[in-house]
C-alpha positions as CSV (number, residue, x, y, z in Angstrom):
1,X,-25.7,-41.0,105.7
2,X,-26.5,-43.7,103.1
3,X,-25.5,-41.6,100.1
4,X,-22.8,-42.7,97.7
5,X,-19.9,-40.2,97.6
6,X,-16.3,-39.8,96.6
7,X,-13.9,-39.8,99.6
8,X,-11.2,-37.3,99.7
9,X,-8.4,-39.4,101.0
10,X,-5.8,-36.6,101.3
11,X,-8.0,-34.9,103.9
12,X,-8.7,-38.2,105.8
13,X,-5.1,-39.3,105.9
14,X,-4.2,-35.9,107.5
15,X,-6.7,-36.6,110.3
16,X,-5.8,-40.2,111.0
17,X,-5.2,-40.6,114.7
18,X,-1.6,-41.4,115.7
19,X,-0.7,-44.6,117.6
20,X,-3.0,-46.9,115.6
21,X,-1.5,-50.4,115.9
22,X,-2.2,-54.0,114.9
23,X,-5.1,-55.6,116.6
24,X,-6.5,-52.3,117.8
25,X,-10.1,-51.7,119.0
26,X,-12.1,-48.6,118.6
27,X,-14.8,-48.0,121.2
28,X,-17.2,-45.3,122.3
29,X,-19.0,-45.0,125.7
30,X,-22.3,-43.4,124.6
31,X,-23.9,-46.5,123.1
32,X,-21.3,-49.1,124.2
33,X,-20.1,-49.9,120.7
34,X,-16.7,-51.5,120.0
35,X,-15.2,-52.5,116.7
36,X,-12.0,-54.6,116.2
37,X,-10.6,-53.3,113.0
38,X,-7.8,-54.6,110.7
39,X,-4.2,-53.6,111.4
40,X,-4.1,-52.1,107.9
41,X,-6.5,-49.3,108.9
42,X,-6.2,-46.0,110.6
43,X,-9.0,-44.4,112.6
44,X,-10.6,-41.0,111.8
45,X,-13.0,-39.3,114.3
46,X,-12.9,-35.8,112.8
47,X,-15.2,-36.2,109.8
48,X,-17.2,-33.9,107.6
49,X,-20.4,-36.0,107.6
50,X,-22.3,-37.6,110.5
51,X,-20.1,-40.6,110.8
52,X,-19.1,-41.5,114.4
53,X,-15.8,-43.0,113.0
54,X,-14.1,-43.9,109.8
55,X,-11.7,-46.7,109.2
56,X,-9.2,-45.8,106.4
57,X,-7.2,-48.5,104.7
58,X,-3.8,-48.0,103.1
59,X,-5.4,-49.1,99.9
60,X,-7.8,-46.1,100.0
61,X,-10.9,-48.0,101.0
62,X,-13.0,-46.3,103.8
63,X,-15.5,-47.9,106.2
64,X,-17.8,-45.6,108.1
65,X,-20.1,-46.1,111.2
66,X,-23.4,-44.3,111.5
67,X,-26.3,-44.4,114.0
68,X,-29.8,-43.8,112.8
69,X,-32.8,-43.4,115.1
70,X,-36.6,-42.9,114.5
71,X,-39.4,-41.9,116.8
72,X,-41.4,-45.0,115.8
73,X,-40.5,-48.6,115.7
74,X,-39.0,-50.0,112.5
75,X,-37.6,-53.3,111.2
76,X,-35.0,-54.5,108.8
77,X,-37.3,-54.4,105.7
78,X,-38.1,-50.8,106.5
79,X,-34.4,-49.9,107.0
80,X,-33.4,-51.5,103.7
81,X,-36.2,-49.7,101.9
82,X,-35.2,-46.4,103.3
83,X,-31.5,-47.0,102.5
84,X,-32.3,-47.6,98.8
85,X,-34.5,-44.5,98.6
86,X,-31.6,-42.4,100.0
87,X,-28.9,-43.6,97.6
88,X,-28.1,-41.3,94.6
89,X,-27.5,-43.5,91.6
90,X,-28.1,-41.1,88.8
91,X,-29.6,-42.8,85.7
92,X,-28.3,-46.3,86.6
93,X,-30.2,-48.4,89.2
94,X,-28.1,-50.4,91.7
95,X,-27.3,-54.0,90.9
96,X,-27.2,-56.4,93.8
97,X,-23.9,-58.2,94.0
98,X,-24.3,-60.2,97.2
99,X,-26.4,-60.2,100.3
100,X,-26.6,-61.9,103.7
101,X,-28.7,-65.0,104.4
102,X,-32.1,-64.7,106.1
103,X,-32.0,-64.1,109.9
104,X,-28.4,-63.0,110.0
105,X,-27.2,-62.0,113.5
106,X,-24.3,-59.6,114.5
107,X,-23.4,-59.3,118.2
108,X,-26.7,-61.0,119.0
109,X,-28.7,-58.5,117.1
110,X,-30.8,-58.9,113.9
111,X,-28.7,-57.7,110.9
112,X,-28.5,-57.6,107.1
113,X,-25.7,-56.8,104.7
114,X,-25.5,-56.3,101.0
115,X,-23.0,-55.2,98.4
116,X,-24.2,-53.1,95.4
117,X,-22.7,-52.1,92.1
118,X,-23.7,-48.5,91.4
119,X,-22.2,-45.3,89.9
120,X,-20.9,-42.0,91.1
121,X,-22.3,-38.7,89.8
122,X,-19.4,-38.7,87.3
123,X,-20.4,-42.1,85.9
124,X,-17.7,-44.3,87.5
125,X,-18.7,-47.7,88.7
126,X,-18.3,-48.2,92.5
127,X,-18.9,-51.0,95.0
128,X,-21.1,-49.9,97.9
129,X,-21.4,-52.2,100.9
130,X,-23.8,-51.7,103.8
131,X,-24.4,-53.6,107.0
132,X,-27.5,-52.8,109.1
133,X,-27.6,-53.9,112.7
134,X,-30.8,-53.4,114.7
135,X,-29.7,-52.3,118.1
136,X,-33.2,-51.6,119.2
137,X,-36.6,-51.2,117.5
138,X,-35.8,-47.5,117.0
139,X,-32.0,-47.5,116.5
140,X,-29.9,-49.1,113.8
141,X,-26.1,-49.1,113.4
142,X,-25.0,-48.8,109.8
143,X,-21.5,-49.7,108.6
144,X,-20.8,-48.6,105.1
145,X,-17.9,-49.1,102.8
146,X,-17.3,-47.8,99.3
147,X,-14.6,-48.0,96.7
148,X,-13.9,-47.9,93.0
149,X,-15.2,-51.1,91.3
150,X,-11.6,-52.2,90.7
151,X,-11.2,-52.3,94.5
152,X,-14.4,-54.3,95.2
153,X,-12.6,-57.2,96.8
154,X,-10.8,-54.9,99.2
155,X,-14.0,-53.1,100.1
156,X,-15.9,-56.4,100.6
157,X,-13.1,-57.7,102.9
158,X,-13.2,-54.5,105.0
159,X,-17.0,-54.7,105.3
160,X,-16.9,-58.3,106.7
161,X,-13.9,-57.5,108.9
162,X,-15.8,-54.7,110.6
163,X,-18.9,-57.0,110.8
164,X,-16.9,-59.7,112.6
165,X,-15.3,-57.1,114.9
166,X,-18.5,-55.4,115.9
167,X,-19.8,-55.7,119.5
168,X,-22.2,-53.8,121.7
169,X,-22.6,-53.7,125.4
170,X,-25.8,-55.0,127.0
171,X,-28.1,-52.1,127.5
172,X,-28.7,-52.9,131.2
173,X,-25.0,-52.8,131.9
174,X,-24.6,-49.7,129.8
175,X,-27.3,-47.9,131.8
176,X,-25.5,-48.8,135.0
177,X,-22.2,-47.4,133.7
178,X,-23.9,-44.2,132.6
179,X,-25.5,-43.8,136.1
180,X,-22.1,-44.3,137.7
181,X,-20.6,-41.7,135.4
182,X,-23.4,-39.2,136.4
183,X,-22.7,-39.8,140.1
184,X,-19.0,-39.2,139.5
185,X,-19.9,-36.1,137.4
186,X,-22.1,-34.7,140.2
187,X,-19.3,-35.1,142.7
188,X,-16.8,-33.5,140.3
189,X,-19.0,-30.5,139.5
190,X,-19.8,-29.9,143.1
191,X,-16.2,-29.2,144.0
192,X,-15.1,-27.7,140.7
193,X,-17.8,-25.0,140.4
194,X,-17.2,-23.9,144.0
195,X,-13.5,-23.4,143.2
196,X,-14.4,-21.5,139.9
197,X,-16.5,-19.1,141.9
198,X,-13.4,-17.8,143.7
199,X,-11.6,-16.8,140.5
200,X,-10.5,-13.2,141.1
201,X,-9.0,-12.2,137.8
202,X,-10.3,-11.6,134.3
203,X,-8.8,-14.0,131.7
204,X,-8.6,-13.2,128.0
205,X,-7.4,-15.6,125.4
206,X,-7.3,-15.6,121.6
207,X,-7.6,-18.6,119.3
208,X,-6.9,-19.3,115.6
209,X,-9.4,-21.4,113.8
210,X,-8.1,-23.7,111.0
211,X,-9.5,-26.1,108.5
212,X,-7.3,-28.4,106.5
213,X,-4.3,-26.5,107.6
214,X,-5.7,-23.1,106.4
215,X,-6.7,-20.2,108.7
216,X,-10.4,-19.5,108.4
217,X,-11.2,-17.5,111.5
218,X,-10.4,-16.5,115.0
219,X,-12.0,-16.3,118.4
220,X,-11.7,-14.3,121.6
221,X,-12.8,-15.7,124.9
222,X,-13.1,-13.6,128.1
223,X,-13.9,-15.1,131.5
224,X,-14.5,-12.8,134.5
225,X,-16.1,-12.9,137.9
226,X,-19.1,-10.6,138.0
227,X,-22.5,-10.0,139.5
228,X,-25.9,-10.4,137.8
229,X,-29.3,-9.9,139.3
230,X,-27.6,-9.4,142.6
231,X,-25.9,-12.8,142.5
232,X,-22.1,-13.3,142.2
233,X,-20.9,-15.8,139.6
234,X,-18.9,-16.2,136.5
235,X,-19.5,-14.6,133.1
236,X,-18.0,-15.6,129.7
237,X,-18.0,-13.8,126.4
238,X,-17.0,-15.5,123.2
239,X,-16.6,-13.6,119.9
240,X,-16.0,-15.8,116.9
241,X,-15.4,-14.9,113.2
242,X,-15.2,-17.6,110.5
243,X,-14.7,-17.1,106.8
244,X,-15.3,-19.9,104.2
245,X,-15.6,-19.7,100.4
246,X,-19.3,-19.4,100.7
247,X,-20.0,-17.2,103.7
248,X,-18.7,-15.1,106.6
249,X,-20.1,-15.9,110.0
250,X,-19.9,-13.8,113.2
251,X,-21.0,-15.2,116.5
252,X,-21.2,-13.6,119.9
253,X,-22.0,-15.7,123.0
254,X,-22.6,-14.1,126.4
255,X,-23.3,-16.3,129.4
256,X,-23.6,-16.0,133.2
257,X,-24.0,-18.6,135.9
258,X,-24.0,-18.4,139.7
259,X,-21.7,-20.6,141.6
260,X,-24.6,-22.7,143.0
261,X,-26.0,-23.1,139.4
262,X,-29.4,-21.6,140.5
263,X,-29.1,-18.5,138.3
264,X,-28.3,-18.8,134.6
265,X,-28.7,-16.4,131.7
266,X,-27.1,-16.6,128.3
267,X,-27.5,-15.6,124.7
268,X,-25.9,-16.6,121.4
269,X,-26.2,-14.4,118.3
270,X,-25.0,-15.3,114.8
271,X,-24.9,-13.2,111.6
272,X,-24.1,-14.9,108.3
273,X,-23.3,-12.9,105.2
274,X,-22.3,-14.0,101.6
275,X,-18.6,-14.3,101.1
276,X,-18.7,-12.0,98.1
277,X,-20.7,-9.4,100.1
278,X,-19.2,-9.3,103.6
279,X,-20.5,-5.9,104.3
280,X,-24.0,-6.6,103.0
281,X,-27.2,-7.6,104.8
282,X,-26.9,-10.9,106.6
283,X,-29.1,-13.6,108.1
284,X,-29.4,-13.2,111.9
285,X,-30.3,-15.9,114.4
286,X,-30.4,-15.8,118.2
287,X,-30.7,-18.2,121.0
288,X,-31.5,-16.9,124.5
289,X,-32.0,-18.8,127.8
290,X,-33.0,-17.9,131.3
291,X,-33.3,-20.2,134.3
292,X,-36.3,-19.8,136.5
293,X,-36.4,-22.3,139.4
294,X,-35.9,-25.8,138.1
295,X,-36.6,-24.9,134.4
296,X,-34.4,-23.5,131.7
297,X,-36.5,-21.5,129.2
298,X,-34.9,-21.3,125.8
299,X,-36.0,-19.2,122.8
300,X,-34.7,-19.4,119.3
301,X,-35.3,-16.8,116.6
302,X,-34.3,-16.7,112.9
303,X,-35.8,-15.4,109.7
304,X,-37.3,-18.9,108.9
305,X,-38.4,-20.2,112.3
306,X,-39.0,-19.3,115.9
307,X,-39.6,-21.5,118.9
308,X,-39.7,-21.4,122.7
309,X,-39.2,-24.5,124.9
310,X,-38.8,-25.3,128.6
311,X,-36.3,-27.9,129.7
312,X,-36.4,-29.3,133.3
313,X,-33.1,-28.9,135.1
314,X,-31.7,-32.5,135.7
315,X,-31.5,-33.7,139.3
316,X,-27.8,-34.3,139.2
317,X,-24.6,-33.4,137.3
318,X,-26.0,-30.3,135.5
319,X,-23.4,-28.0,133.9
320,X,-24.6,-24.5,132.8
321,X,-23.3,-23.0,129.6
322,X,-21.1,-20.4,131.3
323,X,-19.3,-23.1,133.3
324,X,-18.9,-25.2,130.2
325,X,-17.1,-22.4,128.4
326,X,-15.0,-21.5,131.4
327,X,-14.0,-25.0,132.4
328,X,-10.3,-25.2,132.4
329,X,-8.2,-26.4,135.3
330,X,-11.3,-28.1,136.7
331,X,-10.8,-31.0,134.2
332,X,-7.9,-32.1,136.3
333,X,-10.2,-33.3,139.0
334,X,-12.2,-35.4,136.4
335,X,-9.1,-37.5,135.5
336,X,-9.6,-39.8,138.5
337,X,-12.7,-41.5,137.2
338,X,-15.0,-41.4,134.1
339,X,-17.6,-38.6,134.3
340,X,-20.9,-37.6,132.6
341,X,-23.1,-34.6,132.9
342,X,-26.2,-32.9,131.4
343,X,-26.0,-29.6,129.6
344,X,-27.9,-27.7,127.0
345,X,-26.2,-28.3,123.6
346,X,-27.1,-25.7,121.0
347,X,-26.3,-27.8,117.9
348,X,-29.0,-30.3,118.8
349,X,-31.3,-27.8,120.6
350,X,-31.7,-30.1,123.5
351,X,-30.7,-30.8,127.1
352,X,-28.1,-33.4,126.3
353,X,-26.3,-36.2,128.1
354,X,-22.6,-35.7,127.7
355,X,-19.6,-38.0,128.4
356,X,-16.0,-36.9,129.1
357,X,-12.9,-39.0,129.5
358,X,-9.9,-37.1,130.9
359,X,-6.3,-38.2,130.9
360,X,-3.2,-36.5,132.1
361,X,-0.7,-35.4,129.4
362,X,2.7,-33.7,129.5
363,X,1.0,-30.3,128.7
364,X,-1.8,-30.8,131.2
365,X,-5.0,-32.7,130.5
366,X,-6.5,-34.2,127.4
367,X,-10.3,-34.5,127.2
368,X,-12.3,-36.7,124.9
369,X,-15.7,-35.2,124.9
370,X,-19.0,-36.7,123.6
371,X,-21.3,-33.6,123.8
372,X,-24.5,-35.4,122.9
373,X,-25.7,-38.8,121.7
374,X,-24.9,-39.6,118.1
375,X,-22.3,-36.9,118.1
376,X,-18.7,-37.8,117.3
377,X,-16.0,-37.2,119.9
378,X,-14.3,-33.8,120.3
379,X,-10.8,-33.6,121.5
380,X,-9.6,-30.8,123.8
381,X,-6.2,-30.1,125.3
382,X,-5.8,-27.9,128.4
383,X,-2.6,-26.6,129.9
384,X,-1.7,-27.0,133.6
385,X,-2.9,-23.5,134.2
386,X,-6.4,-24.4,132.8
387,X,-6.0,-22.6,129.5
388,X,-7.6,-24.3,126.5
389,X,-4.7,-25.0,124.2
390,X,-6.3,-26.9,121.3
391,X,-9.8,-28.1,120.3
392,X,-10.4,-30.5,117.5
393,X,-14.0,-30.6,116.3
394,X,-15.8,-33.5,114.5
395,X,-15.9,-31.5,111.2
396,X,-12.1,-31.4,111.1
397,X,-11.6,-27.8,112.3
398,X,-8.8,-27.1,114.8
399,X,-9.0,-24.2,117.3
400,X,-5.7,-23.5,118.9
401,X,-4.5,-20.8,121.3
402,X,-2.3,-18.0,119.8
403,X,-1.2,-14.5,120.7
404,X,-3.0,-11.4,119.5
405,X,0.1,-10.6,117.5
406,X,0.0,-13.9,115.6
407,X,-3.7,-13.2,114.7
408,X,-2.9,-9.7,113.5
409,X,-0.2,-11.1,111.2
410,X,-2.9,-13.3,109.6
411,X,-6.0,-11.1,109.6
412,X,-4.7,-7.5,110.1
413,X,-4.9,-5.1,113.0
414,X,-8.5,-3.9,112.3
415,X,-9.9,-7.4,112.5
416,X,-8.6,-8.1,116.0
417,X,-10.6,-6.1,118.6
């Protein structure tokens, strides 16, 4: 997070959200943070690091927002000490240019900011600005800007503009809003999952996976009504193949859930091989889960670590993995009010609190999904028939529906099966 790096502006500019206008405000519902940003900036939520959002100026200066948490209490001196230890300065130590007065406050929270002169790995001088805002004894918001030394004035102005535009909702009010979202999510899921249980036909769809406009993989998703353990429900199978310059990755996910959400079984297996040896031995990992009563038992196995944990099923608004993967036309019924739910989220290996905002679009429905705290928003578009048309992930990948013929034209017949 607090590591000095060179920003690839070509990539960022391709991902700037459309419709950014003067006097705009960026906000997110998970932590209640809002930022008024300059009208010269665009907004990027699909990032390759852990930033929740980036503000990209036309002059090339970039400001990023991060959230850092710890299991123990910390204070501003500890935050600053950790930030300095994480910076990669090469042989040159950072030089303090300017810092905030003692007892600085931002949005009624203790804060501190500084600007530093340092160097990139290539030896070029840069201006690095950081603003630390203590949201709680264990959570800090970090706004970071960086630019070539010749653009230090522009970077400093952006840092202070974002500081002045920063606000955060009172935690008591935010907790009330989250509870209202969960109640709405519980009502929504109660009706949607019952309707999904009546699905009578098997649905198969193919997707192309792209990164920076280049095809890097494909996915097949099959949803079908079935019976497991003597219980009727819905099963989903996802087969995904992704190729990068460094490795090839194959993932198979199989999931089943009953309509009443009382029975749930799923597994996800991934094999990673070196790109220069696609047919060679790979590293395998597997996550399996079985629901027993009010507990979801999850097991993870890989060559380097193995664990087994039990997660209590939440009392309300719980969404099993199979229903997550199969959710389509059901998003229509979530457009009437903001919703939230709980689900197991494999990237964080936790039962996570998720937030979804759904809006109608000419094609069907657009979903802005926060799958877990401290995770940037994902954007999904569904057609009126419930088909997933497009999925934009925080790391900049785009997954879009295509025909098998289109995939064969890219990857060859033998790869599509």
